[in-house]
Each structure stands twice: as structure tokens, then as C-alpha cells.
MDAnalysis code that builds the backbone (N, CA, C; Angstrom):
import MDAnalysis as mda
import numpy as np

u = mda.Universe.empty(183, n_residues=61, atom_resindex=np.repeat(np.arange(61), 3), trajectory=True)
u.add_TopologyAttr("name", ["N", "CA", "C"] * 61)
u.add_TopologyAttr("resid", np.arange(1, 62))
u.add_TopologyAttr("resname", ["MET", "GLU", "ILE", "ARG", "GLY", "PHE", "LEU", "LEU", "ARG", "CYS", "ILE", "SER", "VAL", "ILE", "LEU", "VAL", "LEU", "LEU", "THR", "LEU", "THR", "ALA", "CYS", "VAL", "GLN", "VAL", "LYS", "PRO", "TRP", "GLN", "ARG", "GLY", "ASN", "LEU", "ALA", "ARG", "GLU", "ASP", "MET", "LYS", "TRP", "ASN", "THR", "ASP", "PRO", "ARG", "LEU", "SER", "ILE", "LEU", "ARG", "GLU", "GLN", "ASN", "TYR", "ARG", "SER", "THR", "GLU", "GLY", "SER"])
u.atoms.positions = np.array([
    [252.623, 75.199, 205.712],
    [253.612, 74.274, 206.309],
    [254.567, 74.796, 206.660],
    [254.637, 76.131, 206.532],
    [255.620, 77.096, 207.050],
    [255.297, 77.764, 208.078],
    [253.735, 78.376, 208.219],
    [253.137, 78.667, 209.028],
    [253.060, 77.375, 210.680],
    [253.000, 76.522, 210.263],
    [252.854, 75.715, 211.203],
    [254.066, 75.792, 212.461],
    [255.502, 75.869, 211.300],
    [256.687, 75.774, 212.282],
    [256.864, 76.810, 213.355],
    [256.475, 78.143, 212.323],
    [256.231, 79.495, 212.717],
    [255.516, 79.299, 214.131],
    [254.857, 79.093, 214.164],
    [253.766, 78.684, 215.131],
    [254.436, 77.768, 216.701],
    [254.897, 76.420, 215.950],
    [255.406, 76.034, 217.417],
    [256.669, 76.791, 217.859],
    [257.705, 77.545, 217.008],
    [258.600, 78.054, 217.593],
    [257.888, 79.234, 218.408],
    [257.208, 79.755, 217.940],
    [256.254, 80.602, 219.001],
    [256.228, 80.567, 220.344],
    [255.305, 79.146, 220.407],
    [254.868, 78.382, 221.463],
    [255.637, 77.720, 222.548],
    [256.856, 77.523, 221.751],
    [258.441, 77.290, 222.404],
    [258.875, 78.120, 223.123],
    [258.823, 79.481, 222.260],
    [259.785, 80.589, 223.241],
    [258.426, 81.093, 224.196],
    [257.235, 80.947, 224.112],
    [256.524, 81.448, 225.064],
    [256.676, 80.601, 226.072],
    [256.498, 79.520, 226.204],
    [256.728, 78.137, 227.325],
    [258.274, 78.576, 228.038],
    [259.148, 78.775, 227.468],
    [260.530, 78.881, 227.971],
    [260.276, 79.932, 229.311],
    [259.902, 81.501, 228.348],
    [259.578, 82.404, 228.556],
    [258.639, 82.376, 230.230],
    [257.795, 81.467, 229.873],
    [256.810, 81.090, 230.954],
    [257.676, 80.282, 232.309],
    [258.465, 79.387, 231.886],
    [258.914, 78.960, 233.086],
    [260.047, 79.437, 233.728],
    [260.820, 80.605, 232.635],
    [261.874, 80.959, 233.242],
    [261.492, 82.012, 234.334],
    [260.171, 83.345, 234.361],
    [259.488, 83.169, 235.174],
    [259.494, 83.357, 236.667],
    [259.119, 81.628, 236.308],
    [258.945, 80.741, 237.833],
    [260.088, 81.001, 238.983],
    [260.979, 81.041, 238.430],
    [262.483, 81.411, 239.164],
    [262.635, 82.314, 239.860],
    [262.284, 81.893, 241.523],
    [262.819, 83.182, 242.510],
    [263.896, 83.123, 243.018],
    [264.913, 83.742, 243.486],
    [265.637, 83.733, 244.247],
    [265.235, 84.135, 245.685],
    [265.038, 83.371, 246.764],
    [264.854, 83.269, 248.145],
    [265.672, 84.689, 249.079],
    [265.414, 85.711, 249.016],
    [266.438, 86.223, 249.797],
    [266.575, 85.989, 251.364],
    [267.907, 86.110, 251.752],
    [268.284, 85.952, 253.289],
    [267.063, 86.011, 254.186],
    [266.415, 87.236, 254.041],
    [265.214, 87.180, 255.372],
    [264.111, 87.128, 255.303],
    [263.964, 86.370, 254.257],
    [262.340, 85.300, 253.684],
    [262.807, 84.074, 254.085],
    [264.073, 83.577, 254.047],
    [264.375, 81.988, 254.369],
    [263.552, 81.746, 255.641],
    [263.603, 83.186, 256.635],
    [263.351, 82.623, 258.158],
    [261.835, 81.985, 257.857],
    [260.866, 82.844, 256.719],
    [259.395, 82.188, 257.342],
    [259.281, 81.010, 256.814],
    [260.371, 80.917, 255.150],
    [260.148, 79.387, 255.088],
    [260.468, 78.228, 255.945],
    [261.189, 78.667, 256.680],
    [261.518, 77.895, 257.939],
    [260.600, 77.288, 258.752],
    [259.778, 77.884, 259.262],
    [259.029, 77.982, 260.075],
    [257.930, 76.525, 260.040],
    [257.503, 75.836, 261.230],
    [257.237, 74.339, 261.202],
    [255.935, 74.335, 260.793],
    [254.952, 75.199, 260.664],
    [253.711, 75.332, 259.863],
    [254.321, 75.392, 257.938],
    [255.211, 75.708, 257.563],
    [255.797, 75.819, 256.019],
    [256.586, 74.131, 255.831],
    [256.543, 73.405, 257.019],
    [257.416, 72.081, 256.145],
    [256.008, 71.067, 255.899],
    [256.458, 70.285, 254.543],
    [255.453, 69.545, 254.012],
    [254.856, 68.477, 254.968],
    [255.549, 67.745, 255.923],
    [255.185, 66.946, 257.105],
    [256.012, 67.327, 258.004],
    [254.844, 67.697, 259.310],
    [255.207, 68.217, 260.725],
    [255.066, 67.385, 261.417],
    [254.614, 65.522, 261.478],
    [255.080, 64.902, 262.288],
    [255.368, 63.866, 261.277],
    [256.724, 63.491, 262.065],
    [257.245, 62.241, 261.143],
    [256.723, 61.223, 261.214],
    [256.515, 60.714, 262.287],
    [255.855, 59.363, 262.762],
    [254.422, 59.378, 262.109],
    [253.571, 60.545, 261.279],
    [252.410, 60.186, 260.463],
    [253.221, 60.036, 258.977],
    [254.039, 60.823, 258.611],
    [254.380, 60.748, 257.391],
    [255.045, 59.397, 257.040],
    [255.786, 58.607, 257.815],
    [255.970, 57.347, 257.496],
    [254.768, 56.627, 257.578],
    [254.002, 56.424, 258.292],
    [252.406, 55.833, 258.070],
    [252.239, 56.188, 256.541],
    [251.919, 56.927, 256.427],
    [251.592, 57.104, 255.051],
    [252.188, 57.115, 253.913],
    [253.607, 56.724, 254.253],
    [254.372, 56.510, 252.998],
    [254.073, 54.908, 252.880],
    [254.140, 54.514, 254.023],
    [253.970, 52.540, 254.238],
    [252.628, 52.223, 253.340],
    [251.680, 52.841, 253.449],
    [250.474, 52.928, 253.751],
    [250.490, 52.753, 251.923],
    [250.668, 54.021, 251.052],
    [250.704, 54.388, 250.121],
    [251.453, 53.069, 249.225],
    [252.774, 52.483, 249.675],
    [253.616, 51.686, 249.206],
    [252.884, 50.594, 248.885],
    [252.405, 49.847, 250.088],
    [251.423, 49.089, 250.166],
    [250.536, 49.036, 249.160],
    [249.670, 49.867, 249.200],
    [248.092, 49.673, 248.010],
    [248.896, 49.899, 246.549],
    [250.372, 50.821, 246.565],
    [250.683, 50.606, 245.208],
    [251.554, 49.478, 244.584],
    [251.809, 48.918, 245.505],
    [252.507, 47.765, 245.153],
    [251.893, 46.307, 245.161],
    [250.443, 46.401, 245.175],
    [249.693, 45.412, 244.985],
    [248.620, 45.850, 243.622],
])
């Protein structure tokens, strides 16, 4: 029973450490790259509105 608690604590610590390594601060000179037009989620606002409306109508039924 004690081994199970130890394993659970080890797995918890490993998961916390893995999530903390994913946190990255963006440097000021990198922000220009992230603000480019091709890096946006939706480059065409009209198309994204149509996709959202289509998604809401199919999920609502």
C-alpha cells in the first residue's frame, strides 16, 4: 500500500515538472514573428464567422 502512495507522488511530481517546462516567456524580438498575418488563427474574419455559425447550428441540434 505504501508503494502505491509513493508511485502516485512520483507521478504527480513528474507531471508538475513537465507542465512547468512548457511555460515560456516570449522575448520582445520574438513578438514580431508571432504577430505576422500567417500566424493568426483566423486570417479571414468572414470565413471564421461562417464556420462558427455552422458549428453552433450542428452542435445545437
